[in-house]
C-alpha positions as CSV (number, residue, x, y, z in Angstrom):
1,X,-10.6,-26.3,-8.8
2,X,-12.4,-28.8,-11.0
3,X,-14.9,-27.5,-13.5
4,X,-18.2,-27.4,-11.6
5,X,-20.0,-26.5,-14.7
6,X,-19.0,-29.6,-16.5
7,X,-22.1,-31.7,-17.1
8,X,-23.9,-29.5,-14.5
9,X,-27.2,-29.8,-16.3
10,X,-27.0,-33.6,-16.2
11,X,-26.6,-33.6,-12.4
12,X,-29.5,-34.7,-10.3
13,X,-30.8,-32.5,-7.5
14,X,-29.0,-34.7,-4.9
15,X,-25.8,-34.6,-6.9
16,X,-26.0,-30.8,-7.1
17,X,-26.5,-30.7,-3.3
18,X,-23.4,-32.7,-2.7
19,X,-21.4,-30.5,-5.2
20,X,-22.6,-27.4,-3.4
21,X,-21.4,-28.9,0.0
22,X,-18.0,-29.8,-1.5
23,X,-17.5,-26.2,-2.9
24,X,-18.4,-24.6,0.4
25,X,-16.2,-27.0,2.5
26,X,-13.2,-27.7,0.3
27,X,-10.8,-27.7,3.2
28,X,-12.7,-30.6,4.9
29,X,-13.1,-32.8,1.8
30,X,-9.5,-34.3,1.9
31,X,-10.2,-35.6,5.4
32,X,-13.8,-36.7,5.1
33,X,-15.0,-40.2,4.6
34,X,-17.6,-41.0,1.9
35,X,-20.1,-42.2,4.6
36,X,-19.7,-38.9,6.5
37,X,-20.2,-36.9,3.3
38,X,-23.3,-38.9,2.5
39,X,-24.6,-38.3,6.0
40,X,-23.9,-34.5,5.8
41,X,-25.6,-34.1,2.5
42,X,-28.5,-36.6,3.1
43,X,-27.7,-38.8,0.1
44,X,-26.4,-42.3,-0.5
45,X,-22.8,-43.2,-1.3
46,X,-23.9,-44.1,-4.9
47,X,-24.9,-40.5,-5.5
48,X,-21.5,-39.3,-4.4
49,X,-19.7,-41.8,-6.7
50,X,-22.0,-40.9,-9.6
51,X,-21.2,-37.2,-9.1
52,X,-17.4,-37.9,-9.0
53,X,-17.7,-39.8,-12.3
54,X,-19.7,-37.1,-14.0
55,X,-16.9,-34.7,-13.0
56,X,-14.5,-37.1,-14.9
57,X,-13.0,-38.8,-11.8
58,X,-12.9,-42.5,-11.4
59,X,-14.5,-42.3,-8.0
60,X,-14.7,-40.4,-4.7
61,X,-11.1,-41.3,-3.7
62,X,-9.7,-39.7,-6.9
63,X,-11.8,-36.6,-6.4
64,X,-10.5,-36.3,-2.8
65,X,-6.9,-36.6,-4.0
66,X,-7.5,-33.9,-6.6
67,X,-9.0,-31.5,-4.1
68,X,-6.1,-32.2,-1.7
69,X,-3.5,-31.4,-4.3
70,X,-5.3,-28.1,-5.3
71,X,-5.4,-27.0,-1.7
72,X,-1.7,-27.8,-1.2
73,X,-0.9,-25.8,-4.4
74,X,-3.0,-22.9,-3.3
75,X,-1.3,-22.8,0.1
76,X,2.1,-23.0,-1.5
77,X,1.3,-20.1,-3.9
78,X,0.1,-18.0,-0.9
79,X,3.3,-18.6,1.0
80,X,5.4,-17.9,-2.1
81,X,3.5,-14.6,-2.7
82,X,4.1,-13.6,1.0
83,X,7.9,-14.3,0.7
84,X,8.2,-12.4,-2.6
85,X,6.4,-9.4,-1.1
86,X,8.6,-9.4,1.9
87,X,11.6,-9.4,-0.5
88,X,10.1,-6.5,-2.4
89,X,9.7,-4.5,0.8
90,X,13.3,-5.3,1.9
91,X,14.6,-4.3,-1.5
92,X,12.6,-1.1,-1.3
93,X,14.2,-0.2,2.0
94,X,17.8,-1.2,1.0
95,X,17.7,0.6,-2.3
96,X,16.2,3.7,-0.7
97,X,19.0,3.9,1.8
98,X,21.5,3.9,-1.2
99,X,19.5,6.6,-3.0
100,X,19.3,9.1,-0.2
101,X,22.7,10.6,0.6
102,X,23.6,12.4,3.8
103,X,24.5,15.5,1.8
104,X,21.1,15.7,0.1
105,X,19.3,15.2,3.5
106,X,21.5,17.9,5.2
107,X,20.9,20.4,2.4
108,X,17.2,19.8,2.2
109,X,16.7,19.9,6.0
110,X,18.6,23.2,6.1
111,X,16.3,24.8,3.5
112,X,13.2,23.6,5.3
113,X,14.5,25.0,8.6
114,X,15.2,28.4,6.9
115,X,11.8,28.7,5.1
116,X,9.2,31.2,6.3
117,X,6.4,28.8,5.5
118,X,6.4,25.1,4.6
119,X,3.7,23.7,2.4
120,X,3.1,20.0,1.6
121,X,1.2,18.6,-1.3
122,X,0.3,15.0,-2.2
123,X,-2.4,13.2,-4.1
124,X,-4.1,9.8,-4.0
125,X,-2.6,7.1,-1.7
126,X,0.5,9.3,-1.3
127,X,-1.6,11.6,0.9
128,X,-0.9,9.2,3.7
129,X,2.8,10.1,3.4
130,X,1.8,13.8,3.4
131,X,-0.1,13.3,6.7
132,X,2.9,11.5,8.2
133,X,5.4,14.3,7.2
134,X,3.0,17.0,8.5
135,X,2.7,15.2,11.8
136,X,6.5,14.7,12.2
137,X,7.3,18.3,11.3
138,X,4.8,19.7,13.8
139,X,6.1,17.3,16.4
140,X,9.6,18.8,16.1
141,X,8.2,22.4,16.1
142,X,8.2,23.2,12.4
143,X,4.9,24.8,11.3
144,X,3.6,23.5,8.0
145,X,0.4,23.4,6.0
146,X,-0.6,20.2,4.2
147,X,-2.7,21.0,1.1
148,X,-5.0,18.0,1.3
149,X,-8.0,19.5,-0.3
150,X,-8.0,19.0,-4.1
151,X,-9.7,22.4,-4.7
152,X,-7.2,24.3,-2.4
153,X,-4.3,23.1,-4.7
154,X,-5.4,25.8,-7.1
155,X,-5.7,28.5,-4.5
156,X,-2.8,28.2,-2.1
157,X,-0.2,29.0,-4.9
158,X,-1.4,32.7,-4.6
159,X,-0.1,32.8,-1.1
160,X,3.3,31.2,-1.7
161,X,6.2,33.7,-1.6
162,X,9.9,33.4,-2.6
163,X,11.0,32.8,1.0
164,X,8.6,29.8,1.3
165,X,9.2,26.1,0.5
166,X,6.8,23.6,-1.1
167,X,7.2,19.8,-0.7
168,X,5.6,17.7,-3.4
169,X,5.2,14.0,-2.7
170,X,4.5,11.9,-5.9
171,X,5.3,8.3,-6.6
172,X,5.4,8.7,-10.3
173,X,6.4,12.4,-10.4
174,X,4.0,12.8,-13.4
175,X,0.7,13.4,-11.7
176,X,-1.0,16.2,-13.7
177,X,-2.3,18.2,-10.7
178,X,1.1,18.1,-9.0
179,X,2.9,19.1,-12.2
180,X,0.5,22.1,-12.8
181,X,0.9,23.3,-9.3
182,X,4.7,22.9,-9.4
183,X,4.9,25.0,-12.5
184,X,3.1,27.9,-10.8
185,X,5.4,27.6,-7.7
186,X,8.4,27.5,-10.0
187,X,7.4,30.8,-11.6
188,X,7.2,32.4,-8.1
189,X,10.8,31.3,-7.5
190,X,10.0,29.6,-4.2
191,X,12.1,26.6,-3.1
192,X,10.6,23.3,-4.2
193,X,11.4,19.9,-2.8
194,X,10.2,16.7,-4.6
195,X,10.0,13.3,-3.1
196,X,9.5,10.8,-5.9
197,X,10.6,7.4,-7.0
198,X,14.1,7.2,-8.5
199,X,13.4,7.6,-12.2
200,X,13.2,10.3,-14.8
201,X,10.0,12.3,-14.1
202,X,8.5,15.7,-15.1
203,X,8.3,17.0,-11.5
204,X,12.1,17.1,-11.1
205,X,12.3,19.7,-13.9
206,X,10.7,22.3,-11.7
207,X,12.1,21.3,-8.3
208,X,15.3,22.7,-6.7
209,X,15.8,19.8,-4.3
210,X,15.1,16.2,-5.2
211,X,14.8,13.3,-2.7
212,X,14.3,9.8,-4.0
213,X,13.0,6.5,-2.8
214,X,12.9,3.1,-4.5
215,X,9.8,1.3,-5.8
216,X,9.5,-1.5,-8.3
217,X,6.4,0.1,-9.8
218,X,5.3,3.7,-10.4
219,X,2.1,3.6,-12.5
220,X,-0.7,4.2,-10.0
221,X,-3.4,4.8,-12.6
222,X,-4.3,1.1,-12.6
223,X,-3.0,0.1,-9.2
224,X,-2.8,2.6,-6.4
225,X,-1.9,-0.1,-3.8
226,X,1.8,0.2,-4.6
227,X,3.9,0.3,-1.4
228,X,5.1,3.7,-0.1
229,X,7.6,2.1,2.2
230,X,10.5,4.0,0.6
231,X,8.6,7.3,1.0
232,X,8.2,6.8,4.8
233,X,11.9,5.8,5.1
234,X,13.0,8.9,3.2
235,X,10.9,11.1,5.4
236,X,12.2,9.5,8.6
237,X,15.7,10.2,7.5
238,X,14.9,13.8,6.6
239,X,13.1,14.6,9.8
240,X,15.9,13.1,11.8
241,X,18.3,15.6,10.1
242,X,15.8,18.4,10.9
243,X,15.5,17.4,14.6
244,X,19.3,17.6,15.0
245,X,19.9,21.0,13.3
């Protein structure tokens, strides 16, 4: 929008009142008449014209046009952003389908089915995916334990045996807590499944079964709102295999 601080100290009390009204009702300004604005702010038309000129417009009409253009640009940017995000989600789904093979799903499902105990571990926003997997596994009759408590991630490794399986869910595959736990499980020779984004990551060095999803970003340290759509899709495909074994 226009620079509301420009010449602000030079504005009269009445002009500041008009400016405040304009900023609070920007969507109405392109359609309002100068007489109506004067009435709404209890000032004369001259005050409004003077304000416009102090903001470097030739008059009220030019100021209205400027505000109208900024609103149009803002709406266009919002629509573009929505379209782009829809494309990102579609790309995430399409590429995840190509990354997860039937052979991988069948092999991983068979190992989960054969395990004595199934553990799930996830951190941050990826915990939502862990809850989802836990719910689906229980729904199809596979008992599992979701290690959702941060402190329990240190303790539960003592109970993991060679005939168990642990599923790690990590977007980056480089989360320190996940890696440290995976190392301990690896030493106990239990089966490990990792579900990560398709990229080189440390977690896959310790896992025996790797399932991947696609995402255009993996760094969650500065932005943990990155979509987990690919994760949910991968889990749906895996659970479908399990349900049909």
